[in-house]
C-alpha angles and dihedrals in degrees: 000000000000092000092052092049093048092048091051095044095050093044090051094050094045091050095043094051097028097055093068087055089053089049091055094044097048092042090053089049089050089236095158112147113239111248125213110209098209087178093288119143091211091065094058113108095008097102110119096021105140117252130196090070089141087082088072097058093039090057091043091053092051092048091047092051092052090048090052090056091050087053089056091061091060094059114104092216127028115180100167104001115117121220094196130056110270131213088261090058092046091051096045097042090041091056089046095052102036097044085047087055090055088052092046090056089051092050092046092053091050091053094044094049092041092226138087094262110104124145114352117252089253091050092054093046091049092051092048091047093051092049092044094048094049095049092037091059091047091047092052100043104039105086124198125225090265092053097256128136127198091239124045127213088229127079108242137213110172088338133352114310104225097210094049097076111152100176128235097297092045091048092055091046090050090048092053091047093051093047093047095043095048092042092054091041091060090044091055090049092053098089106103131051110281096350101117093032095055093044090050091053089058095046095044090047089055091053091049088057093045092049093049092046090052089049091055090048099036122150090218090062103089091193090062101030094054092066101028126061093193112074137136122264098210135123124250099343092175089060089050091052093048094049095045092047092047092049093047091050092045090053090048091055090047091049089065088070099028099056119100119327088031118211090192137016124222091226125196089302088067100035097049091044094051094046092049091049093049091049090049091050090052093053095042093052092046092241100116098138092036088059088072086069098035090050091036096141092055089047094050093048091049094047093048089050090053091047091052094049095046093045094049094046095046103036105013090237130116120225092197129034090240139347143258088062098244090064089056089060091047089058090046087060106261116141120243093248092049091051093048095048094045092048089050087055090052090049090049092050090053091049092048092049092048093049089046092056091046093052095041089056089055093048092048094052108027096071 
């Protein structure tokens, strides 16, 4: 527990005090993301606000993770704790950094061209697919000493579903789909000050709790598994908890500067990185389908965007006034702050429901 707390505390402080540095640097570099008005009140006055702020919480998360590992070395007894980065950490942080790099390229092109056209949609999807495939193969093929891999060949809900085995190729395809879908879901949500950041804090916090709970009830822990039939077949859950806690705390520190009126935007570098990490956490904790509920806000915003596109292309009619969904409510007349807070409540409800299902499954089977 100490390592998780240290990782979160350091990540929060680095992000809280490092983000103003990023604001000054990106402002000096004139890295303000071009803003299209589109008749939205929330876009007024935001022109020139520096983007690429996701770099701040990515760095803070990495620093927090390293600090968490240093904390492990101070413990007098370490039964399961790893002192070195594991394959799970390499996969999760690799997704975080490299999908962030895809987003950084998109942000850089927007700034350089002085318009909102960065990477094409196909270009972003290709970049995400390449990153997801590379880390998906590594996650599936690198086996730990207790026979576990980061990615399972089974589709999971609260744990692996035995009859939903998709094989190695299917597992990699599913991994890429989850990473890409969640990454773009967070990116679609990132449209109002603090919206995606606050929602990500809640979701990442949930995965920190899930990871630590799995660590305390881990099948690889002989002390626990000898007396309990119900344990979790996952790999490196302590690493999962540290990374999720560090990322949640880093986003919380960033939110201080990103909430309305935002002094910096996370940009695609932040949104794509966060979505990829959340997707990776879902797969690593064997809660892939449960992540639809835990990340319910991202799911709803993505689905409504798909509904709008399909409806317009097939019937010529729009279901919503504008997508992503938060812009629909802007046009209805809700203020930006009201939308953000109410959407945070929706995100919190999804997280609470997801954690409730996760814990109820344990209670139903651990006795």
